[in-house]
Steps between C-alpha positions, in 0.01 A plus 500: 500500500676277753585142473502238764680167466365195681768262612308173481424512122740777382209679327451876506196682609437862378354727760319830442618688820783674317301603189466881484253670272504855394220708367550585130621850420225732404478752218289805451330512151446856368290622202674776311308806353516570135304744279327243280353222715139576598392522865224244431758251371718557810196442728414173310864383541494568871167328541581186289871440564537649846148415634422860617146622554369773269556756774865390569571476138367852422699646803819336392449599134467868614818456702683366201376792286596765755821363651641317195474149655287305748563180685260221390625255770775310677579152391765226491731517209335238276154646547626859451663409163197311389275791581731746312500266196120479508469881512755550212326231283150646560623857431675395169189311382302818544770720350594682822854573626412437868807401701525305822821471717600336815730603790618294794282574805 
């Protein structure tokens, strides 16, 4: 932010022309496959926390099952960590070991 001083009164005026904004860094959020969490529960997680349609959630669940992990979405850091915490909390409440991780995009 720049400052401009007016001579008559000696006051300072802040200007916006020097203000630079950067987009927040983004992170990929992945669900990790395990042998205990049911596919139905993973689909429900994807629909409730990540707002996927039934078709998208089913496709992604199969990808997690076949490839070992699947990307649920790309988010700014705060949103990514919140979604991971929500996944872990819901999984623990239901007794599943489902894991979710994030990587810088």
